[in-house]
C-alpha positions as CSV (number, residue, x, y, z in Angstrom):
1,X,-34.5,-71.6,28.8
2,X,-34.6,-72.4,25.2
3,X,-37.4,-71.1,23.1
4,X,-40.4,-73.5,22.5
5,X,-41.0,-74.5,19.0
6,X,-44.0,-74.0,16.3
7,X,-44.1,-74.5,12.6
8,X,-45.7,-72.8,9.8
9,X,-46.4,-74.7,6.6
10,X,-46.5,-71.4,4.2
11,X,-44.9,-68.3,4.4
12,X,-48.2,-66.4,4.2
13,X,-49.6,-68.3,7.2
14,X,-50.8,-66.1,10.0
15,X,-50.9,-69.0,12.5
16,X,-48.2,-71.6,13.4
17,X,-48.6,-75.3,15.1
18,X,-47.1,-75.9,18.2
19,X,-44.8,-78.9,18.2
20,X,-44.5,-79.0,21.9
21,X,-46.5,-78.0,24.8
22,X,-46.1,-74.0,25.2
23,X,-46.9,-72.1,28.4
24,X,-47.9,-68.5,28.8
25,X,-44.9,-66.2,28.7
26,X,-42.9,-68.9,26.8
27,X,-40.6,-67.5,24.0
28,X,-41.7,-69.4,20.8
29,X,-39.3,-69.7,17.7
30,X,-40.8,-70.4,14.3
31,X,-38.6,-71.2,11.4
32,X,-39.6,-69.1,8.2
33,X,-37.6,-69.1,5.1
34,X,-34.4,-69.8,6.6
35,X,-34.7,-67.3,9.5
36,X,-36.3,-67.7,13.1
37,X,-39.4,-65.6,13.7
38,X,-39.9,-65.1,17.4
39,X,-43.0,-64.4,19.7
40,X,-44.0,-64.7,23.4
41,X,-47.1,-66.8,24.2
42,X,-49.9,-65.0,25.9
43,X,-51.5,-68.1,27.1
44,X,-50.9,-71.9,27.1
45,X,-50.9,-73.5,23.6
46,X,-51.2,-77.4,23.8
47,X,-49.2,-79.6,21.4
48,X,-50.6,-79.4,17.9
49,X,-52.7,-76.3,18.3
50,X,-52.5,-73.0,16.6
51,X,-50.7,-70.0,17.9
52,X,-51.3,-66.5,16.2
53,X,-48.2,-65.0,14.7
54,X,-49.6,-61.4,14.7
55,X,-52.6,-59.6,15.9
56,X,-55.7,-60.9,13.9
57,X,-58.7,-58.4,13.8
58,X,-62.2,-59.9,14.2
59,X,-63.3,-61.0,10.6
60,X,-59.7,-61.3,9.3
61,X,-58.8,-64.5,7.3
62,X,-56.9,-67.0,9.1
63,X,-54.3,-69.0,7.0
64,X,-52.6,-72.3,7.5
65,X,-51.0,-74.3,4.9
66,X,-51.1,-71.3,2.7
67,X,-54.8,-71.7,2.6
68,X,-57.7,-70.0,4.2
69,X,-59.1,-72.2,7.3
70,X,-61.5,-69.7,8.6
71,X,-61.9,-66.2,9.9
72,X,-61.5,-64.7,13.2
73,X,-64.7,-64.7,15.2
74,X,-63.1,-62.3,17.9
75,X,-59.9,-60.2,17.7
76,X,-57.0,-62.6,18.5
77,X,-53.7,-61.1,19.8
78,X,-50.3,-62.2,18.6
79,X,-49.1,-65.2,20.7
80,X,-52.7,-66.3,21.6
81,X,-54.2,-69.7,21.1
82,X,-56.2,-69.9,17.9
83,X,-59.1,-72.5,18.2
84,X,-62.8,-73.0,18.1
85,X,-63.5,-70.2,20.7
86,X,-62.0,-67.6,18.3
87,X,-61.9,-69.2,14.8
88,X,-65.1,-69.8,12.7
89,X,-64.6,-72.3,9.9
90,X,-65.5,-71.0,6.4
91,X,-64.9,-74.4,4.4
92,X,-67.9,-76.0,2.8
93,X,-70.0,-73.2,4.0
94,X,-72.9,-73.1,1.4
95,X,-74.4,-69.9,2.9
96,X,-71.2,-68.0,2.6
97,X,-70.8,-69.2,-1.1
98,X,-74.2,-67.7,-1.9
99,X,-73.4,-64.5,-0.3
100,X,-75.6,-65.3,2.9
101,X,-74.6,-64.1,6.5
102,X,-72.9,-66.7,8.8
């Protein structure tokens, strides 16, 4: 069976966006700088949702589009779904800009 597809927007991203439905155990191919990066999904990833390209420790910055989109609220395994259950947004957080705790 051919690998499922996901895309990254910037080579520094640590998540990719699924461009088709991905099931647990599916191989996923992500084009990066003229080469293919491969991983195996550990859980279902719906179309348009994010998949972790590497293990992301709790508190680690999550990057998409080459920009910070948040931080991991839990440890996220390579190949896992990245969404609101394990991603804490950090944009427009006045409390964080002033050094406050989230």
